[in-house]
C-alpha positions as CSV (number, residue, x, y, z in Angstrom):
1,M,104.0,40.6,35.7
2,K,104.3,40.8,31.9
3,K,106.8,38.5,32.2
4,T,105.1,36.0,34.3
5,F,102.0,36.2,32.3
6,L,104.2,35.3,29.1
7,A,105.9,33.1,30.3
8,L,102.3,31.2,31.7
9,G,100.9,31.8,28.2
10,L,103.7,29.7,26.5
11,A,103.9,27.0,29.2
12,L,99.9,26.6,28.6
13,L,100.4,26.9,24.5
14,N,102.9,24.5,24.7
15,F,100.6,21.7,27.1
16,G,97.9,22.3,24.5
17,A,100.8,21.5,21.9
18,Q,101.6,18.5,23.5
19,A,98.2,17.4,24.2
20,Q,97.2,17.5,20.9
21,Q,100.3,15.8,19.3
22,S,99.3,13.2,22.4
23,A,96.1,13.1,21.2
24,S,97.2,13.1,17.1
25,D,100.1,10.1,18.1
26,F,97.5,8.1,19.7
27,A,95.1,8.1,16.7
28,W,97.6,7.1,14.4
29,S,99.2,4.0,16.4
30,V,96.4,2.9,17.7
31,G,94.4,2.3,14.2
32,P,96.8,1.3,11.8
33,E,97.6,-1.2,14.7
34,T,94.4,-2.7,15.2
35,E,92.6,-5.4,12.8
36,V,88.4,-5.3,13.5
37,R,86.8,-8.8,13.3
38,A,83.5,-7.5,12.2
39,N,79.8,-9.3,13.3
40,L,81.7,-13.0,14.2
41,V,78.4,-15.0,15.4
42,Y,79.5,-16.8,18.2
43,S,75.8,-18.1,19.1
44,L,71.9,-18.6,17.5
45,A,69.1,-18.4,19.4
46,S,66.1,-17.1,19.1
47,G,66.2,-17.5,15.7
48,Q,68.7,-15.1,15.3
49,E,72.7,-14.9,15.1
50,L,73.9,-13.5,17.9
51,K,77.4,-11.7,16.5
52,L,80.2,-9.9,18.5
53,D,83.3,-7.2,17.1
54,L,86.3,-8.3,18.0
55,Y,89.5,-5.5,18.2
56,L,92.8,-7.3,18.1
57,P,96.0,-5.8,18.5
58,W,98.2,-6.3,15.2
59,P,101.0,-8.0,14.7
60,R,101.1,-9.7,17.8
61,S,103.4,-12.0,18.3
62,K,102.4,-13.4,22.0
63,A,99.0,-13.9,24.1
64,V,97.2,-10.8,24.6
65,P,94.8,-9.8,27.4
66,L,91.1,-9.6,26.7
67,L,88.8,-7.0,27.3
68,V,84.9,-8.2,26.9
69,H,82.3,-5.4,26.9
70,F,78.5,-5.9,27.3
71,H,76.7,-2.4,26.5
72,G,73.7,-0.8,28.5
73,G,70.2,0.2,27.9
74,G,68.4,-1.5,30.8
75,W,68.1,-5.3,28.8
76,I,65.7,-3.4,26.4
77,A,67.8,-1.1,23.9
78,G,71.2,-0.7,23.1
79,A,73.6,-2.2,20.6
80,K,77.1,-3.2,20.7
81,E,78.3,-0.4,18.4
82,G,76.9,2.3,20.6
83,S,79.9,2.1,22.8
84,T,83.1,1.6,20.5
85,L,85.1,4.9,21.6
86,H,84.7,3.5,25.1
87,L,86.9,0.6,24.7
88,L,89.9,2.7,23.2
89,P,91.4,3.4,26.3
90,Y,92.2,-0.4,26.4
91,L,93.3,-0.8,22.7
92,A,96.0,1.6,23.6
93,Q,97.4,-0.5,26.8
94,G,97.4,-3.5,24.2
95,Y,94.5,-5.6,25.3
96,A,92.3,-7.2,22.5
97,V,88.6,-6.2,22.8
98,A,85.3,-7.3,22.1
99,S,81.9,-5.8,22.3
100,V,79.1,-8.0,22.3
101,Q,75.8,-8.2,21.1
102,Y,72.9,-9.6,23.3
103,R,69.5,-11.1,23.0
104,L,67.1,-7.6,24.5
105,A,64.0,-8.1,25.8
106,K,61.8,-7.5,22.6
107,V,63.3,-10.6,21.2
108,A,63.4,-12.8,24.5
109,P,63.0,-12.1,27.8
110,A,64.7,-12.6,31.0
111,P,67.1,-14.4,31.7
112,A,68.1,-14.5,27.9
113,A,70.8,-11.6,27.8
114,V,72.6,-13.5,30.7
115,E,72.6,-16.6,28.5
116,D,73.9,-14.8,25.8
117,V,77.0,-13.3,27.7
118,R,78.2,-16.7,28.9
119,C,78.1,-18.3,25.4
120,A,79.6,-14.8,24.2
121,L,82.6,-15.7,27.0
122,R,82.6,-19.4,25.9
123,Y,83.0,-18.7,22.7
124,L,86.4,-16.7,23.0
125,A,88.0,-18.9,25.2
126,I,87.5,-21.9,23.2
127,R,89.2,-19.6,20.1
128,A,91.9,-17.9,22.6
129,N,94.9,-20.2,21.5
130,D,93.9,-19.5,17.8
131,L,93.8,-15.9,18.3
132,K,96.6,-15.5,20.7
133,L,94.3,-14.3,23.3
134,D,95.3,-15.4,26.9
135,P,92.5,-17.4,28.7
136,Q,93.7,-16.2,31.8
137,R,93.7,-12.7,31.5
138,I,89.9,-12.2,30.7
139,V,88.5,-8.8,32.2
140,V,84.7,-8.3,31.5
141,T,83.0,-4.5,31.4
142,G,79.9,-2.8,31.3
143,G,78.0,-0.3,32.1
144,S,74.1,0.1,33.8
145,A,72.4,-3.4,32.7
146,G,75.7,-3.6,30.9
147,G,77.7,-3.8,34.3
148,H,75.3,-6.0,35.4
149,L,75.8,-8.5,32.9
150,A,80.0,-8.2,33.5
151,L,78.7,-9.2,37.3
152,M,77.0,-12.5,35.9
153,A,79.3,-13.6,33.4
154,G,82.3,-13.4,35.8
155,M,80.5,-14.0,39.1
156,L,78.5,-17.3,37.3
157,P,80.2,-20.9,39.0
158,A,81.6,-23.5,36.6
159,G,78.3,-25.8,35.4
160,N,75.7,-22.8,36.0
161,R,72.3,-23.6,34.4
162,F,72.8,-20.7,32.2
163,D,75.7,-22.2,30.5
164,R,73.8,-25.0,29.2
165,G,72.6,-23.9,25.3
166,C,76.2,-22.8,24.6
167,A,77.5,-24.5,22.0
168,T,80.8,-26.2,22.4
169,P,83.6,-28.1,21.2
170,E,82.9,-31.1,18.3
171,Q,85.4,-33.1,20.1
172,D,83.2,-33.0,23.6
173,R,79.9,-32.3,22.3
174,W,79.6,-36.1,20.3
175,V,81.1,-37.6,23.1
176,N,80.4,-36.2,26.7
177,G,78.4,-33.6,28.4
178,K,81.2,-31.8,30.4
179,E,80.6,-27.5,30.6
180,P,84.0,-26.5,29.7
181,A,85.1,-23.8,32.5
182,V,85.4,-19.9,31.9
183,K,87.9,-18.1,34.5
184,V,87.2,-14.5,34.0
185,A,90.2,-12.5,35.3
186,A,88.6,-9.0,36.7
187,I,85.6,-7.4,36.6
188,V,85.3,-3.2,35.8
189,N,81.4,-2.2,37.0
190,W,79.8,0.7,35.8
191,F,76.5,1.2,37.8
192,G,75.4,-1.9,37.1
193,I,72.4,-3.4,38.8
194,T,73.2,-5.8,41.4
195,D,69.6,-6.9,43.1
196,V,67.4,-7.1,40.1
197,G,64.5,-7.9,42.2
198,D,64.7,-4.2,43.8
199,L,63.9,-2.9,40.2
200,L,60.9,-5.2,39.7
201,Q,58.8,-4.1,42.6
202,G,58.9,-1.2,45.8
203,A,60.2,1.7,45.8
204,N,62.3,1.3,43.0
205,A,60.6,-0.1,40.8
206,K,61.9,0.8,37.0
207,H,59.8,-0.5,34.1
208,Y,62.9,-1.4,32.2
209,A,63.1,-3.9,34.2
210,I,59.5,-5.4,34.6
211,E,59.5,-5.2,30.7
212,W,62.8,-7.6,30.7
213,F,61.3,-9.8,32.7
214,G,57.9,-10.0,30.8
215,A,54.2,-11.9,31.8
216,M,56.1,-14.4,33.5
217,P,54.0,-15.6,36.9
218,D,55.3,-13.8,40.0
219,E,56.3,-16.8,42.0
220,Q,58.4,-17.5,39.0
221,R,60.1,-13.7,38.2
222,A,60.8,-13.5,41.9
223,R,62.7,-16.8,41.9
224,L,64.8,-15.9,38.8
225,A,65.6,-12.3,40.1
226,R,67.0,-13.8,42.7
227,E,69.3,-16.1,40.5
228,V,70.2,-13.6,38.4
229,S,71.1,-10.8,40.7
230,P,75.2,-10.6,41.2
231,L,74.3,-10.3,45.1
232,S,73.5,-13.8,45.2
233,L,76.8,-15.1,43.4
234,V,78.9,-13.4,45.6
235,A,81.6,-15.8,47.0
236,R,85.1,-16.4,48.2
237,D,86.1,-17.5,44.8
238,N,84.5,-14.2,42.8
239,P,87.6,-12.4,40.9
240,P,88.4,-8.9,41.5
241,I,85.9,-6.5,40.8
242,I,85.8,-2.5,41.0
243,T,82.7,-0.7,40.6
244,I,82.0,3.2,39.3
245,H,79.0,4.4,40.7
246,G,77.5,8.1,41.4
247,D,75.5,8.5,44.7
248,N,72.7,10.2,42.9
249,D,72.3,8.0,40.1
250,G,68.1,8.1,39.7
251,L,68.3,4.9,37.0
252,V,70.2,2.6,38.9
253,P,69.9,2.8,43.3
254,Y,73.4,4.1,44.6
255,S,72.8,1.3,47.2
256,H,73.2,-1.1,45.2
257,A,76.9,-0.8,44.9
258,Q,77.3,-0.2,47.9
259,R,75.5,-3.2,49.0
260,L,77.5,-5.2,46.7
261,H,81.3,-4.0,47.7
262,E,79.5,-4.6,52.0
263,A,78.8,-8.1,50.8
264,L,82.2,-8.2,48.4
265,N,84.5,-7.0,51.9
266,K,82.2,-9.6,54.2
267,A,83.1,-12.8,51.5
268,G,87.0,-11.6,51.4
269,V,86.6,-10.9,47.8
270,S,89.5,-7.9,46.0
271,N,87.1,-5.2,45.0
272,Q,87.0,-1.0,45.3
273,L,84.2,1.1,45.3
274,L,84.7,4.3,43.6
275,T,82.3,6.8,44.3
276,M,81.1,9.9,42.2
277,P,80.2,12.9,44.5
278,G,77.0,13.8,43.3
279,G,77.3,11.8,40.5
280,G,74.3,10.4,37.9
281,H,74.4,7.7,36.0
282,G,76.7,8.6,34.2
283,G,78.1,11.8,32.4
284,F,80.8,12.3,35.1
285,G,82.4,15.0,33.8
286,R,85.9,15.0,32.1
287,E,87.8,15.2,35.6
288,A,85.6,12.7,37.1
289,Q,85.8,10.2,34.0
290,L,89.8,10.7,34.3
291,K,89.8,9.9,38.0
292,A,88.0,6.1,37.5
293,A,90.5,5.7,34.4
294,A,92.8,5.9,37.0
295,A,91.7,4.0,39.6
296,I,90.5,1.1,37.1
297,Q,94.0,1.1,35.5
298,A,95.7,1.1,39.1
299,F,92.9,-1.8,40.3
300,L,93.7,-4.4,36.9
301,Q,98.0,-3.6,37.3
302,K,97.2,-4.8,41.3
303,Q,95.7,-8.1,39.8
304,G,97.9,-8.3,37.4
305,L,96.5,-7.3,34.4
């Protein structure tokens, strides 16, 4: 019995040492082999520069996939720097990563944030060749309001009205009126809002959503809420979508994930809903987080990403 416990103890110590070494290897490899381009100005709106941070594998001999991240905060709070550590797993897998600032409600109400994330995508797609990014392998992600914006960024069709304020290449700006198409290969949605109107009135109303719309008239508010709801954009040509959502979420109802999943299934869109039993608004814990990570990785691999 003593020998058994001794063997088990040695095995656990060895496992701990291996885990520590693995973490050390990860830190020493990802850090020095990543080029950081901070605060790149991708747009001008509401009298301010809108910026993104770009993390690029270095050196790059060929085009790499790109992960574009939008922070959460109910469209009224948060910053692009607040979720930087969430991006490390993608850097470890060879992705370039962009973390995007967008206008919050105190600067500009809805639909400003939607316009901004579309402009950020265009900025990156236009510069893909120069940056050695693969424009056919762009994945968008975010949590909560960031999940909503990731869905909007990836599901909006070409030529939609929210793209009209985005800067376009000089060779096109002065000679034609075309809007460059931006293609998203997949969406990783962490408990994002899918029915904005549901949060503006009724049993699920949340004041953060009300603040995003501000004082606009009720009729205009209802119409715009439909326009900026991912559920209104479900179509057969949507990119593949994986959603992670806790079934005890008090800020974004779990029904938002369920309804999106059902609508995507009906439209024939490749998608997956990973439910976190008892999970709230994030903070799922290590075991559940690793489960989500494995599901995301398998889902992206299935899409060739």
